[in-house]
C-alpha positions in Angstrom: -19.8 -3.2 -31.1 -16.3 -4.5 -30.5 -15.3 -8.1 -31.2 -14.7 -8.7 -27.5 -18.2 -7.7 -26.7 -19.5 -10.1 -29.3 -17.5 -13.0 -27.8 -18.9 -12.7 -24.3 -21.2 -15.3 -22.8 -23.7 -14.9 -20.0 -22.9 -16.3 -16.6 -25.5 -16.4 -13.8 -24.4 -15.7 -10.2 -26.5 -16.0 -7.1 -25.9 -13.6 -4.3 -27.8 -12.4 -1.2 -29.9 -9.2 -1.5 -27.2 -7.5 0.7 -24.5 -8.5 -1.7 -26.5 -7.3 -4.7 -27.0 -4.0 -2.9 -23.2 -3.8 -2.3 -22.4 -4.6 -5.9 -24.9 -1.9 -7.1 -23.4 0.7 -4.8 -19.8 -0.1 -5.9 -20.7 -0.2 -9.6 -22.5 3.2 -9.4 -19.6 4.7 -7.4 -17.0 3.4 -10.0 -19.2 4.4 -13.0 -19.5 0.7 -14.2 -22.3 -1.7 -14.6 -22.8 -4.4 -12.0 -21.9 -7.1 -14.5 -18.6 -5.4 -15.4 -17.7 -4.9 -11.7 -18.3 -8.6 -10.9 -16.5 -9.8 -14.1 -13.4 -7.7 -13.3 -13.4 -8.8 -9.7 -13.6 -12.5 -10.7 -10.8 -12.2 -13.3 -8.6 -10.3 -10.8 -9.2 -13.0 -8.2 -8.1 -15.7 -10.6 -5.1 -13.7 -11.8 -3.9 -13.2 -8.3 -5.0 -16.0 -6.0 -4.4 -16.1 -2.3 -1.0 -17.3 -1.3 -0.7 -20.6 0.6 0.0 -18.8 3.9 -3.3 -16.9 3.4 -1.7 -13.5 2.7 -2.7 -12.3 -0.7 -0.1 -11.0 -3.1 -0.2 -9.1 -6.3 -0.3 -5.6 -7.7 -3.8 -4.9 -6.4 -3.5 -5.8 -2.8 -2.4 -2.5 -1.4 -4.9 -0.4 -3.4 -7.7 -2.9 -2.7 -7.0 -2.8 1.1 -6.7 1.0 1.1 -10.0 1.3 -0.7 -11.7 -1.1 1.7 -10.4 0.8 4.7 -11.2 4.3 3.3 -14.8 3.1 2.6 -15.3 1.9 6.2 -13.4 4.6 8.1 -13.7 8.3 7.2 -11.4 11.0 8.4 -8.0 9.2 7.8 -6.0 10.8 5.1 -5.3 8.4 2.2 -1.6 9.0 2.3 -1.5 7.8 5.9 -3.7 4.8 5.1 -1.3 3.8 2.3 1.7 3.8 4.7 -0.2 1.9 7.4 -1.6 -0.7 5.1 1.8 -1.2 3.4 3.4 -1.8 6.9 0.8 -4.4 7.8 1.2 -6.2 4.5 5.0 -6.3 4.9 4.6 -7.7 8.4 2.1 -10.3 7.4 4.2 -11.3 4.4 7.2 -11.8 6.7 5.3 -14.2 9.0 
């Protein structure tokens, strides 16, 4: 066991059954445990908070948006999604 694993503490989080199901699905898809998935998402949210204008910024924004869209809409090539999402982010950032 690594020293970082020994220094971890338990944190309880309450979610709806639908949210738990979503976490379970995503964790399985990514080959992670649900607790690791939630911990990484929480840390990422703290490291890159939403900007005052409501448009998120940071290194994960493009990839997170592309992943969300790819999950919801099939049949669109990922290379096209990246270009479309980048254009929307640039437009929103300019507002």
